N, C-alpha and C positions, 0 to 999 in steps of 0.2 A: 504494500500500500504506500502511495506517494505521500511524503511529508508535506503538509501545507506550508507554503512559504511565509504566510503571515502569522503562523501560530506563535512564533517567538514574541511578536508584538503583544498578543493577548496575554501571554504569560507575564511579560514585563509589566503591562498595565495592571494586571491582577495583583502582582506583588506590590506595586505602588499604592493601590487602593488599600491593601491590608496594612502597609506601613503608615500611610496617612491616617487611617482610622485608629491604629494602635497609638500613634503619636498624640492624637487628640485625646484619647482616653487616658493616656499617661499624664498629660497636662491637667486633665480634669481631676484625676485622683490627687495630683500634687497640690491642687488648691483646695479640694473638698475635704480630704482627710485631715489636714491641719486645722481646718475650720471646725470639723466635727470634734476633734480632740480638745480644742480650746473652749468650745461652747457646750460640751456634753456634761453639764452639771446635774441635769435631772434625768438623763437617759433617753430623752425624746428623739435624739438623732440616731440611736442605735437600732439594731434589729432589721426586720424585713423592709421597713420603709426606706431606710438609708440604702440598703442593698438594692432594692428595686430601682431607686432613682439613679444611683451611680452606675449600676451594672446593666440596667435595662433601658430606662427612658433616655438617658443621654446618648447611649450608643445607638438606639433606634432612631432618634431624631437626627443625629449626625449622618448616619448612613442614608436616611430618607432624603434629607436636604441636599447632601453632596451628590447623590445619585440623580435626583430630580433636576437639579440646576446645572449639572455638568462639572462639578468640582473634582470629579474623579477622571475627567477626560484629558489626562496629561498625555501630550504627544499627539492628540487628536485635534483639539481646539487651540486657538491662539493662546499664548501664555497669559495675556491680559484678561482674556475671557475666563480662563480657568481660575486665576487668582480672584477675579471679581466674583465668580460663583462661590468660591470658598469664603470670602469675606462676608457676603450676604448670608450664606448658610450659618457661619459661626455666630453672626450677630443675632439672627432669628432664634437659633437654638439657645444661646446664652440668655437672651431676653426672656424667652419662654421658661427657662429653667428657674429664674428668680421666682416666678409665681408657682411653678410646679413644686419647687422645694418647700415653699410655704404651705402649699396644699397637702403635700405628703406628710409633713411634720405637724401640721395643724397650728403652727405658731406664726401668724401673720404679722405680729409685732416685730419679727426679726428682719424685716426688709432692709433696715438700715445696716445690718451686718452682712446679710446675704448678697445684696446687690453689688457691693464692691468686690466680692469674691468672683462673681461672674464677669464683672467689668475687666478685672485683671486677666481672667481666663480668656476673654475675647482678644485682648491685646497679645497674649502669649500664643494663642492658636493662630492668629493672623500672621504674626512674625514667622511661626513655624511653617504655616502653609505657603507663604511667599518664598522662603528659602528652600523648602522641600520641592516646590513646583519648579523653581528655576534650575535646581541641580538635576532633578530627575528628567526635566524637559530637555536640558542640554545633553544629558547622557542618551536619551531616547534618539535624538537626532544623529548622534555618533554611531549608535548601534544599528539604527534602521534608516538608511539613506532613502531619499525620495523615490517613489515609484516611477519607473519609466513607462510612459503612456503613449499609445497611438490613438489619435482621434479620427473617427470616421465621420465625414460631413457630407452634406447634400449640396449640390450646386445651387447658388443663389441664397443660401442661408448663412447667418453668422456662425463663427466657430467659438468654442469655449476656451481655446488655448490661452489667451491672455488672462482670462479670469482665473483659470486653474493655476497658472504660473505665478499668481500673486501669493501662493503658498509654496514657495520653493523648498520649504522644509518637508513637505509631504508629497508634492507632485512635480513632475517634469514632463510636459507633453513634448515628445521628441519628434513625432511625425504627424502630418495631416494626410489622410487618405480618403479619396472619394468612396462613398458607400456602394457605388455601382460597379466597382472593379471586379474582375473574375474571382471566383472563390479561392483559387490557389494563391492569389495575391493576399486575400483577406487572411487566410490561414497562416501564410508566411509572416505577415506583419504581426498577427496576434502572438505567434510563437516567439517572436523576437522581443516582445515587450512584456512588462509585468502586469499591465492592466489595459483595459479598453475604455474609451470615452465616446459616447454617442449623444449628439445634441441636435434635436429637431430634425431628424431624418425620417423619411417615409416609413410607415409601420412595417411593411413587408421586409424592408432591408433590416430594420432594427430587430425584428423577430428572428430573421435568418442569422444575423451576427450573434445574437444572444444565445442561440442554440449551439453555435460553434464554440463560443466561450464556455458554455456549460460542459460541453464534451471535453474541452481542453483544460478544465479547471482554472480558468482565468477570471479574475474579478472584473466586474463591469460597472461603470458609472454612466448614468444616463439622466437626462432631464425629462421629467414626466410631461405628458400632454394632459389636458384637462380631464379627458376620459379616464386616464390612468389614475388620477387622484380620486375621482368618483368611485371607481371600481375597487380601489385599494381598501376601502373601509366597508366593503360589502360583507354580507353574512353568508356563511357556507351552509347549505341545506343538504342533509343526507336523506333524501327521500327515494332516490332511485339508484340504479347502478351507473348512472351518469353524473359527474360532478355538476352541481347546480349552485349558482350564487345569486343572492338577492340584493339589489340596490333599492332601498326604500325611497330615497330622494325627497324626503318630506321635511328636511331641515331638522331643527331641534324639537324633540317631543314636547307636548304641552306641559307635562309635570316637571320637566327639566327647565322649561322657560319660567315656570313659577318660582322654582328655586333660584334661578339666575337673577330674576327681577328682585326677589327678596334680598339676595346677596348684594345687589347693586344699591338698594335703598339704605340698608344698614351700613355698608362700607362707606358710601358717599356722605352720609350724615356724620359718621365718625371722622372722616377725612376733613370735612368742612370745619368741624370744631377744632381738631388738632392743628390744621394748617392755616387757620384764620390769621394768626400773627404774621406769617410769611406773606399771605395775600394782602394784608393791610399795608405792610412795609413796601411791597412791590407796587401797589397802587399809588402810594405816596411818592416813591422815587420816580415813577413815570410822570406823575403830575408836575413834580418839581423840575424835571428835566427840560421840558419845552412848553408846559402849560396846556398841552393838548389833551384829548380824551384818554381816560385810563383804559377803557375797554374797546374792543374791536369786534364787530359781528359780521358774519358772512353766511350766505345761504348754502346749505349742504343737503345731501340726501341721506336717508337712513332706511329703515325697514320698509320693504315693498315700494321703494322709490319715493317715499314721502319726503317733503321738503321742510326744513326747519332752519332757524337762525342759531348758529353756533357762536359761543362767546369765548374770547381769548383776551389776555392782557396784550395791549398794543406793544409790539416789538419793533415796528418800523416808524418812519416819519409820517406825519399827518399827510393824507392824500397820496399814499404810496402808489395807488392805482387810480390816479386822477382821470385817466382816459377811459375808465370803466372796463378795461380789459384785464384778464388775469395775467399776472406776471410772477411765476414761481420764483422763490428766493434762490439766488445763485450762491456759490461757495464764498465769494467775497463781495456780497451785495452791499452797495453804499447806502441803500435805503434803511438798513438795519441800524438802530440806535445803539450807543454803547451799552445801555442797560438791556436793550433787546438781545444783544449777543449773549449775555449771561443767562437771561431767562429762557431763551430758546435752547441753549446748550443743556440747561438743567431741567427743562420741561416745565418750568414754573408758569410759563405763558399759557399752558393748557389747563391750569387749575380751575378757572371759572366754569369749565365744562362740567364740574361736579353739580352745578345747578341744572344743566341740561340733562344730566343723568337722573336727578330727582324728578324732573318734569316728565321723564319717559321718552325723551328724544333719543337718548343714547344709553349705552351700557358701559360698565367699567371696562370690559374686554369685548372686543369685536372688531370687524373690519373698520379701518379708519374712514369716517365719513368724507366723501369727496365733494368738491365743488360741482355745482350743477353743470357748469360749462365743461369741466373735465370729464364728467360721466358721459355727456353727449358726444364729446370728441373721442373718448376711448371706445365707446360702443360701436362707432362707425367701423373701426378696425377690428375690434374684438367684441362681437355681439354677446359673448358669454360674460362680459364684465358685470352685467346686472345680477349674476349669480351671487355676488357679494351681498346683495340686499335681501337675502333670505333671513337675515337676523339684523338686529339693531347695530348701528355703527358704534364703535368703542372709543374710549379715552386712550386706551392702548390696545395692542392687538398682536397677533401672530406675525404679521408682516412688519410691524414696528420693531419687534424683538429680534427677529431673524433676518430682516431686510435692512434697508437704509432709507433715508429720506428721499433719495433719488433712484430707488429701485424702479425698474420699468413697470408699466401698467400690467403686462402679462404676468410677470413674476409676482407682483402683488396679488393678482387674482389667484394664482396657484397657491400661494401661501395662505391666503384667507380661506380658500376652499378647503385646504387641509385642516384648518381650525374648525370650520363649520361641520365637516364630515366626521371629525374626531372629538367633538365637544364633550367636556366633562367639567364639573366644578373644580376638580383637582388641577385640570389644565389651566383654568382661569387663575388659580392661586399661583401656579408655576409662572405664568406670563406676567403677573403682577410683580413677583420677585425678580424675574428676569429684567423687567422694566427698570427696577431700582439699579440693577447691575449695569445696564447699558448707558445710563446717564453719564458714567465715567469713561465711556468708549467714544472717542471722537468720530470714528467712521460712521456711527449710527446716526449722527446728525449732519452728515455730509450733504451739502446742497447740490443743486444742478450746476454744471459748469457751462460758462459761455464758451463760444468758439475761441476767443482770445485766451481764456484760462486754460483750455485744453492744449493750445499751441505752446503756452508758457511751460506747462507741465512736461510736454514732450521735449522741449529744449533743455529743461533741467536734467532730465534723464540722460540726454546725450552728453 
């Protein structure tokens, strides 16, 4: 039996996951045990309660959050993304542990002593996670060089080579080959490379190449078509001796919509109360900057194409679109005010949309509501773009977390469809936590580039 070439990567990442978890648990015990010893005057910290919290709850939460947010994906995701996932995971777990520890012990008056324990633990875990990820990530790159890839393309379509090569630590697209070449050429190219990439090629060519790769034990990367996403989350039915799959295509079930709406109302009310100081300070700074209006409203579309006015803190100069035509923000847009740069980068400009959520125009998580003009423009080229409107638009969403501000309309549609077809409350929670992480990632707020900016970037690379 042939040994899988990528098995070493899985073993390495598995060892990293175990060591990262063990390190976190060691740090937990190093803080929790001295605290127990110093405060165990009445015996309330001993026994099953302490054992359950230290050995079970903390371990369970750490594994759940790191796994769900990508903190274990060393060597797979970018280093900044992995570290960001770990920091968010550590903060959420340690914040929850303050209240869990009081609940387990039954001594809520101890918050003044317990909170500093977990604050120090968060700092220690963060430092450990950063150092551990940097060292193991660097070692991963030395042990496992980037995959040599051949890309099969179709005449008249764009290729993925440039985008894949943005991750030189993982991929190196060595050759471009047309998908309609003779089979002997296809087999030769596949055999000479580690993996195959297919982007937007006709289905019959994709299916043929996929079968050859399966026969030759070669991994395949391909970009999905809209139909691929819809069928991916279908249900298998075992009714006959013929495989049968069911695509319900009904969006989110009614009972899940009720849960989602309840979650939106509760979370937006809490967020408005907690974030009100930030919102008041932002409003004051915008007003003091140029004396213009604090808020900016714009017509957007949501569930079933309904139109509503979305609210944002104004981040551009007054009359930024004085001609009445939409002008998407570019990467170095002169219309953005100094305060606007900050509130856009930190997503503070979106906070007034918590009112839109309470009103029922939007949800906390969902496809980002698009301008009416953009929807009309996109649907001319991509009629399926309206599929995004099967649910309410969101303050944040799958495309915002895993895409960029300037992600193409087609890719946004594919990402949002993935969310709609795979919706769960747990996925909403994951996206909310991922949103916190990407605030610190510059590429997620990257604007559209003008032609001059694109030329300047090319000259810099040269």
